[in-house]
DRENBAZA-599206 format. One record per residue (C-alpha): x, y, z; residue number from 1; residue in three letters; chain. Coordinates in pm, 1 decimal, always signed. Example, Ala and Ser with C-alpha at 12.3 -4.5 7.8 and 13.67 -1.06 7.14 Angstrom:
<balos>
BALO        u        v        w resi resn chain
BALO  +1230.0   -450.0   +780.0    1  ALA     A
BALO  +1367.0   -106.0   +714.0    2  SER     A
</balos>
This chain:
<balos>
BALO        u        v        w resi resn chain
BALO   -972.6  +2440.7  +5421.8    1  MET     A
BALO   -801.6  +2154.7  +5146.5    2  LYS     A
BALO   -442.3  +2276.2  +4991.5    3  VAL     A
BALO   -460.1  +2155.3  +4662.9    4  LYS     A
BALO   -104.3  +2253.4  +4533.4    5  ASP     A
BALO    +61.4  +2429.2  +4784.9    6  PHE     A
BALO   +369.6  +2515.2  +4588.2    7  ILE     A
BALO   +151.1  +2755.0  +4346.3    8  ASN     A
BALO    -65.0  +2803.3  +4621.0    9  GLY     A
BALO   -425.3  +2695.2  +4532.6   10  GLN     A
BALO   -678.7  +2620.0  +4779.7   11  PHE     A
BALO   -990.5  +2445.9  +4758.2   12  GLN     A
BALO  -1272.4  +2426.8  +5016.4   13  GLY     A
BALO  -1442.6  +2659.1  +5249.0   14  ARG     A
BALO  -1294.2  +2912.6  +5553.5   15  HIS     A
BALO  -1565.8  +3109.1  +5772.1   16  ASN     A
BALO  -1820.3  +3242.2  +5504.8   17  ASN     A
BALO  -1590.7  +3227.1  +5193.8   18  LEU     A
BALO  -1546.9  +2916.2  +4958.2   19  ILE     A
BALO  -1236.2  +2880.4  +4759.0   20  PHE     A
BALO  -1206.1  +2666.3  +4447.4   21  TYR     A
BALO   -997.4  +2612.7  +4110.7   22  THR     A
BALO  -1096.2  +2582.6  +3775.4   23  ARG     A
BALO   -815.2  +2489.7  +3532.0   24  GLY     A
BALO   -474.3  +2725.0  +3638.0   25  ASP     A
BALO   -699.8  +2999.2  +3846.4   26  ASN     A
BALO   -818.3  +2996.7  +4196.6   27  THR     A
BALO  -1181.5  +3168.1  +4274.7   28  TYR     A
BALO  -1340.5  +3254.2  +4573.5   29  VAL     A
BALO  -1704.2  +3321.2  +4633.6   30  ARG     A
BALO  -1945.2  +3399.0  +4975.3   31  ARG     A
BALO  -2120.4  +3123.6  +5143.1   32  TYR     A
BALO  -2455.2  +3183.6  +5190.0   33  ALA     A
BALO  -2586.8  +3173.9  +5521.7   34  ILE     A
BALO  -2887.2  +2993.3  +5618.9   35  PRO     A
BALO  -3187.3  +3161.5  +5701.1   36  GLY     A
BALO  -2983.4  +3521.2  +5581.8   37  LYS     A
BALO  -3118.7  +3662.1  +5273.0   38  LYS     A
BALO  -2906.5  +3817.4  +5040.0   39  ARG     A
BALO  -2900.7  +4195.5  +4950.5   40  LYS     A
BALO  -3028.4  +4185.1  +4607.5   41  TRP     A
BALO  -3325.6  +3984.9  +4756.2   42  GLU     A
BALO  -3415.8  +4252.7  +5037.7   43  THR     A
BALO  -3338.5  +4548.1  +4811.6   44  GLU     A
BALO  -3387.4  +4436.4  +4440.5   45  GLY     A
BALO  -3155.4  +4379.4  +4182.4   46  ARG     A
BALO  -3006.8  +4708.3  +3995.8   47  THR     A
BALO  -3088.6  +4759.4  +3631.2   48  PRO     A
BALO  -2727.6  +4613.1  +3530.2   49  LYS     A
BALO  -2800.2  +4319.6  +3734.8   50  GLN     A
BALO  -3114.0  +4263.0  +3576.4   51  GLN     A
BALO  -2993.7  +4300.5  +3244.2   52  ALA     A
BALO  -2714.8  +3987.8  +3344.4   53  VAL     A
BALO  -2928.9  +3821.7  +3473.8   54  ALA     A
BALO  -3155.0  +3801.6  +3148.5   55  ILE     A
BALO  -2811.0  +3713.4  +2945.3   56  ARG     A
BALO  -2700.9  +3467.0  +3176.9   57  PHE     A
BALO  -3055.2  +3275.6  +3133.3   58  LYS     A
BALO  -3042.6  +3356.9  +2754.3   59  ALA     A
BALO  -2728.0  +3170.2  +2705.4   60  VAL     A
BALO  -2847.2  +2881.1  +2938.7   61  GLN     A
BALO  -3191.7  +2817.9  +2729.3   62  VAL     A
BALO  -2940.0  +2864.7  +2380.9   63  PHE     A
BALO  -2722.3  +2605.9  +2489.5   64  TYR     A
BALO  -2984.3  +2365.0  +2606.6   65  MET     A
BALO  -3145.8  +2436.0  +2257.3   66  THR     A
BALO  -2809.4  +2366.9  +2081.6   67  PHE     A
BALO  -2764.8  +2011.9  +2273.1   68  THR     A
BALO  -3115.2  +1917.3  +2108.7   69  LYS     A
BALO  -3147.8  +2070.8  +1800.0   70  GLN     A
BALO  -2744.8  +2057.3  +1648.7   71  VAL     A
BALO  -2545.0  +1849.5  +1845.9   72  SER     A
BALO  -2471.7  +1725.2  +2227.8   73  PRO     A
BALO  -2105.0  +1612.5  +2142.0   74  GLU     A
BALO  -1940.2  +1931.0  +1996.5   75  ILE     A
BALO  -1918.6  +2159.7  +2315.2   76  TRP     A
BALO  -1835.0  +1843.3  +2495.9   77  ARG     A
BALO  -1568.4  +1750.3  +2317.9   78  ALA     A
BALO  -1405.3  +2083.7  +2362.3   79  VAL     A
BALO  -1466.7  +2108.9  +2723.7   80  ALA     A
BALO  -1363.0  +1767.8  +2744.7   81  LYS     A
BALO   -985.2  +1907.7  +2592.8   82  THR     A
BALO   -982.3  +2184.0  +2869.4   83  VAL     A
BALO  -1115.9  +1979.2  +3166.2   84  GLY     A
BALO  -1423.5  +2153.2  +3205.3   85  ARG     A
BALO  -1834.5  +2137.0  +3170.5   86  HIS     A
BALO  -1970.5  +2180.9  +2851.2   87  ALA     A
BALO  -2225.1  +2435.4  +2982.9   88  PRO     A
BALO  -1941.2  +2629.3  +3117.3   89  ASN     A
BALO  -1710.5  +2628.9  +2831.9   90  VAL     A
BALO  -1988.1  +2760.3  +2581.5   91  PHE     A
BALO  -2105.1  +3003.8  +2820.8   92  PHE     A
BALO  -1737.8  +3129.5  +2861.8   93  SER     A
BALO  -1704.0  +3174.7  +2498.1   94  ARG     A
BALO  -2058.6  +3347.0  +2394.3   95  ASN     A
BALO  -2167.0  +3536.1  +2701.5   96  PHE     A
BALO  -2044.8  +3849.3  +2545.6   97  HIS     A
BALO  -2233.6  +3810.2  +2242.8   98  CYS     A
BALO  -2548.8  +3824.5  +2373.7   99  PHE     A
BALO  -2782.7  +4128.0  +2425.7  100  GLY     A
BALO  -2906.6  +4299.0  +2740.4  101  GLU     A
BALO  -3241.4  +4164.6  +2578.0  102  GLU     A
BALO  -3147.3  +3795.8  +2585.6  103  GLY     A
BALO  -3082.5  +3772.4  +2225.5  104  GLN     A
BALO  -2780.6  +3740.3  +2023.7  105  ILE     A
BALO  -2624.0  +4094.3  +1938.1  106  ALA     A
BALO  -2279.6  +3974.7  +1794.1  107  ASP     A
BALO  -2336.2  +3709.6  +1522.1  108  PHE     A
BALO  -1973.8  +3780.1  +1380.5  109  GLY     A
BALO  -1818.2  +3683.8  +1681.6  110  ASN     A
BALO  -2041.5  +3435.1  +1813.9  111  PHE     A
BALO  -1907.6  +3045.2  +1850.5  112  MET     A
BALO  -2126.4  +2835.1  +1709.9  113  PHE     A
BALO  -1880.0  +2532.9  +1700.9  114  THR     A
BALO  -1475.4  +2515.6  +1837.1  115  ASP     A
BALO  -1267.3  +2243.0  +1855.2  116  GLY     A
BALO   -923.9  +2099.5  +1752.9  117  THR     A
BALO  -1013.8  +1994.3  +1370.3  118  LEU     A
BALO   -857.9  +2281.8  +1165.9  119  PRO     A
BALO  -1072.3  +2457.5   +931.3  120  LEU     A
BALO   -993.0  +2451.7   +546.0  121  PRO     A
BALO   -832.9  +2796.5   +383.5  122  ARG     A
BALO  -1009.9  +3031.5   +210.2  123  ASN     A
BALO  -1383.9  +2906.2   +296.2  124  LEU     A
BALO  -1597.4  +3085.0    +23.5  125  LYS     A
BALO  -2010.4  +3082.6    +11.6  126  VAL     A
BALO  -2195.8  +3180.3   -323.5  127  SER     A
BALO  -2490.3  +3141.3   -477.1  128  GLY     A
BALO  -2881.7  +3294.9   -445.9  129  GLU     A
BALO  -3020.3  +3052.5   -273.3  130  GLY     A
BALO  -3220.0  +2851.8   -147.2  131  PRO     A
BALO  -2939.4  +2604.6   -258.3  132  LEU     A
BALO  -2594.4  +2786.4   -183.1  133  PHE     A
BALO  -2226.9  +2660.8   -241.6  134  LYS     A
BALO  -1907.0  +2625.9    -40.9  135  VAL     A
BALO  -1558.6  +2619.7   -158.3  136  THR     A
BALO  -1233.5  +2601.2    +12.1  137  TRP     A
BALO   -826.9  +2533.4    -44.5  138  GLN     A
BALO   -676.5  +2240.4   +149.7  139  GLU     A
BALO   -337.3  +2132.9    +85.7  140  GLU     A
BALO   -240.4  +2009.4   +410.5  141  ARG     A
BALO   -172.4  +1670.8   +466.0  142  MET     A
BALO   -170.7  +1676.3   +865.6  143  TRP     A
BALO   -224.2  +1351.4  +1096.8  144  LYS     A
BALO   -475.5  +1599.5  +1270.6  145  THR     A
BALO   -731.8  +1600.9   +900.7  146  VAL     A
BALO   -887.4  +1350.3   +674.8  147  SER     A
BALO  -1030.0  +1378.1   +323.4  148  GLY     A
BALO  -1326.3  +1218.4   +447.4  149  THR     A
BALO  -1397.4  +1517.2   +693.6  150  ASP     A
BALO  -1758.1  +1631.8   +665.8  151  ARG     A
BALO  -1894.0  +2006.1   +593.3  152  LEU     A
BALO  -2115.9  +2111.9   +846.1  153  GLN     A
BALO  -2352.6  +2394.3   +856.5  154  ILE     A
BALO  -2499.4  +2605.4  +1097.8  155  GLY     A
BALO  -2789.8  +2834.4  +1073.0  156  VAL     A
BALO  -2936.4  +3135.9  +1292.9  157  LEU     A
BALO  -3212.8  +3277.3  +1089.6  158  TYR     A
BALO  -3249.3  +3617.8  +1147.2  159  ASP     A
BALO  -3605.3  +3633.7  +1215.6  160  ASN     A
BALO  -3585.6  +3317.0  +1450.7  161  ASP     A
BALO  -3223.6  +3337.7  +1575.3  162  SER     A
BALO  -3297.5  +3201.7  +1921.6  163  ARG     A
BALO  -3308.1  +2837.9  +1788.2  164  ILE     A
BALO  -2984.6  +2699.5  +1647.5  165  PRO     A
BALO  -3023.6  +2457.2  +1347.7  166  ARG     A
BALO  -2838.3  +2272.8  +1087.8  167  VAL     A
BALO  -2866.0  +2327.7   +744.5  168  ALA     A
BALO  -3033.1  +2051.3   +528.3  169  SER     A
BALO  -2914.6  +1859.2   +264.0  170  GLN     A
BALO  -2532.5  +1944.5   +326.4  171  VAL     A
BALO  -2316.0  +1760.1   +106.1  172  LYS     A
BALO  -1907.6  +1787.9   +113.6  173  GLY     A
BALO  -1607.0  +1619.5   +236.0  174  ARG     A
BALO  -1281.9  +1815.6   +309.7  175  ARG     A
BALO  -1096.4  +1628.3     -4.8  176  GLY     A
BALO  -1338.3  +1747.3   -247.0  177  GLU     A
BALO  -1272.8  +2109.2   -191.1  178  LEU     A
BALO  -1658.9  +2175.0   -243.4  179  HIS     A
BALO  -2016.9  +2118.0   -105.6  180  GLY     A
BALO  -2348.2  +2238.9   -109.2  181  GLU     A
BALO  -2630.7  +2314.3   +122.5  182  PHE     A
BALO  -3014.0  +2432.3   +141.4  183  THR     A
BALO  -3167.9  +2712.0   +350.2  184  LEU     A
BALO  -3502.0  +2673.0   +443.7  185  ASP     A
BALO  -3704.2  +2985.4   +305.4  186  GLU     A
BALO  -4008.1  +2899.7   +446.4  187  SER     A
BALO  -3833.7  +2990.0   +814.5  188  ILE     A
BALO  -3668.7  +3287.5   +678.0  189  GLY     A
BALO  -3476.6  +3435.2   +393.2  190  LYS     A
BALO  -3188.7  +3574.8   +566.7  191  LYS     A
BALO  -2969.6  +3332.5   +765.8  192  ALA     A
BALO  -2641.7  +3358.4   +954.9  193  HIS     A
BALO  -2448.3  +3070.5   +865.8  194  VAL     A
BALO  -2170.2  +2902.1  +1030.7  195  TYR     A
BALO  -1925.5  +2668.0   +818.0  196  ILE     A
BALO  -1754.2  +2407.6  +1012.4  197  PHE     A
BALO  -1633.1  +2041.2   +984.9  198  PHE     A
BALO  -1660.6  +1707.2  +1194.7  199  CYS     A
BALO  -1434.3  +1417.8  +1135.7  200  ASN     A
BALO  -1641.6  +1091.1  +1005.8  201  GLU     A
BALO  -1715.1   +947.4  +1330.7  202  THR     A
BALO  -1862.6  +1273.2  +1480.9  203  GLY     A
BALO  -1615.3  +1289.1  +1768.1  204  THR     A
BALO  -1410.4  +1563.6  +1633.7  205  ARG     A
BALO  -1489.9  +1914.4  +1489.7  206  PHE     A
BALO  -1383.5  +2220.3  +1382.5  207  SER     A
BALO  -1412.5  +2614.0  +1482.9  208  ALA     A
BALO  -1671.6  +2777.9  +1254.9  209  CYS     A
BALO  -1650.2  +3050.9   +981.9  210  ARG     A
BALO  -1933.4  +3299.9   +973.5  211  TYR     A
BALO  -2139.5  +3441.3   +699.9  212  PHE     A
BALO  -2459.7  +3612.7   +638.7  213  HIS     A
BALO  -2640.6  +3500.2   +329.3  214  VAL     A
BALO  -3014.2  +3616.2   +163.2  215  LYS     A
BALO  -3230.8  +3403.8    -28.3  216  ILE     A
BALO  -3304.5  +3608.1   -335.1  217  ASN     A
BALO  -3545.8  +3375.1   -504.8  218  SER     A
</balos>
């Protein structure tokens, strides 16, 4: 076994049938599967609780893969880089609890469509009857971490198709303008969970998101 940090007691490696590994400041232990020996769930079957967890686990994996293709592969990579972890693992740790036992998102309000180091503007608001919606905000900060050219972005999960993450079309707005707009596709659905976030001009830094639920009344 390799001692990774003797002072803090962090270990890494295998001892008998146990594997020790670290993630950040935490040390974890898991059993090593003995070749040829079946695990308990393989011989006795999974319990209902284990089945539900397996469904949720698979659902989060599939959702993340879809997110990288439909939205962006860079958002969660940027988050992961700041904490020294892999992007899928960070997304999983932030959002697993938001998925229900049937594999669909059950807690849209706490779901993190995005995260990041770029600050969100204050007092974000959405208005409009749809399919065109207006977004307004306040921003008096003159920090080095923000710029007036930061771009408004809109993540979307339609009520009737929430397994597919999307970005809204025809999004306009820069941080310094204090307002923007976006359009939803009413051919997909009349109601949608909307996640407002910002990215810098080069698309390398992103903000956390603010959640709204909107309806197209036209």
